[in-house]
Phi, psi and omega in degrees: 000314181301318181297320181290321178296316180291322182298326185266009179054045186297136181247341181212136179238127175262125184211190175228176185299324183298330183253358184298315182300320180296318180294318181295333181282351185274351180053060185275350180081015178263139177288164185301327182284357176268002176249112180264108185262109193287343178250020176272156179299333184277350188299306183298324179296317180294323177295316180298320180294334183263000184297138179206170177287133181297127177200153179285134178287153178299135176085000180269126179215193183299330182273356183291136179294125181260315184204164173243127185241118181281137176292163187294324180074032181289324181242358179199185182291145177291147178229147182272112182269132176284141175221120182273169175303314184293322181295316180295323178296320178294319177300317179299319180294315181294320179295324177298317179293319184291316192246006173068037178297138177224167183298328184281357179295147169242110186264121182267112184258100178248003175258155184291140183283356174275003182245147183299331180306306182281320186290314187268325184268345181237301186294315183298309178294329176295318178297317182294329184258356182073027180280172180266136176244128177251119183260139172244150181298327181200165177284137176219120180295322182288333181267350187303302185293317175302320178295314180303317179291317183298315183276347186069038186294141179246344184213147175208168174237159186209167163232171191305313185293319178299318179295322177300319177296319180297314182288342178275350178291150180302133181284139179235154183296334183258020181304324183278002179279076180200171182261006182297128183250327186201159177215158180227140178182200182224160173076014174269127178283165174305326178292320177299316181298317180294319180294320180294318179298317181294317184282314191250354175075016182242149179269131176259128176260109179276121188243175176230131179183178179205164177300329183288338182095204180120316178054048190281344189228142173243145180292150177216117181302338181274000183297137177290162179305133179094342179278148179280330186144216179242154174305140184295332178200175188292345179281345180274115184220172174250125191235144170285116184299336183275317183265343185065017178264149176298140180283159178288158175293143181289142174247129186250150169269185185292347179261002180086006179279137179286121184278335183242051185303320181301324183269333189263326185273129178208197180265138177284123180231160174243108183288351177274003174099201192288332178043252185284348183284122183254003175101169176261151181279123177054043182209074183295326180296318179293323176300315182295328179290330179283321183251102179227140180061022183079004182253157173264120181261119186286336187082005181250142174273149178196180175204157180248142174268179184295337180272358178093006176279145184251143183235145177270134182238016177108179177280163180306323180283358181271002182285125179242131181248112183242123179051041176081002180244139177274144175212156183264131176298327183298323179301316180291319180301319180297321178294316180299317184289344177290337180295133188298340182262355182270120180274318181209159182210147173226133181236138186202165181272141169236148187290143174227122185296341183259325188242010180089286178231157165235155182272125173240142180232144171239131179237149175252128178228161184290322184231083182301324184295330182255007182292132183277093183293319179298318178296326180290322177295324176295321177299313181297320181297334182273355183270099187299328185290347177285333183066194183278340186250354182273344179291126181301134177275342175228138183228120176256134182245126187226154172267349184198090179291147177293141182227162172282176178297341179260017174070025172265140181299129184274081186293331178302317179291319179297320181294324178293323182284327185051238180260007179274078185208157176280349179279154182295134176235130181246146179246132180288129179229161177062222182260018177098003181280337184226155170233146177229154180298137180258000000 
């Protein structure tokens, strides 16, 4: 936190009494009047003293810097993304078109506002349309449905782990007794979307985006299960980072597994350049990594099918190379999360002196001590889309996987720990019939 505050040249911090001591211990060099404590007795007085007629300040326009948004940092270091007044307004307009936001909406915000999910997909369109926003201090699976009913919420946003917690709650006959109509987020599988629709009566829109922007994909109702939609324009393509050539169209087997991953999976790029990307704050090296060859590189893996639909295959750091073949960690994660007892999952590469990488997975379950590992290995063996190399060779079982502030599994930390943990780790042996402690 201290490093991020210093990196952004912060001049004022808004906080509360519960977090004031922690901030004061960081020696940030800010005077006491630079900390606005919202639950202090002086807060309302200071607000009243500063009250004025709303008006635009001189020199403020669409290009003026509005905020800095830190990336999640799931596979690498967080970076501060610039967002101007005009960019956030455009995002609000596009979100309104995509998801049908109207003034009468009640938006339930259970994700943190320092993350693009809540800020750009919920708060910005609500502000643009004059809708109501209901804020919760933190996400709670047990409070979700009571809150939705109490507020009469019609829209919400999510990320994968939060959705996993919701779907893991005991099912009740009256789950659909609510006004929720739609939700937007990431990391929900087609099975998750169908289960949520059946239980709660709301449609989930699985989207693609990033704090940096880009707008590379547009929704298409005709998209097959698992597809994000279509490229937003002809400049959005999937490219081999080494050859700079467009990748081949994906070929699927009957289980939906990509048969030609080496040829089809590459990085999603925009050949028309930076477009919505406004750069990182005080980070020229990161800017240069994004804009190469005159193209904007998203840092995301993907592939296109023969019909032109685009699919997400994970972050650039999610590429695992096993026995000379590339595979996406996201593909394995989706299979793991399909298991009814798995709340969240992270898949990553661990080194193998003979085969380059091996696949390691960490899963979160409610009761690790009673989890049926043998039954889980049988489940994995039956998943045809994993193939012979996609089954994790190491499995870590946890009651609480580490996450970012936006509830994304922190795979970077898991990869650093490998099997050096107090939690149980199992190693795949034989033909998959048994697991033994590693």
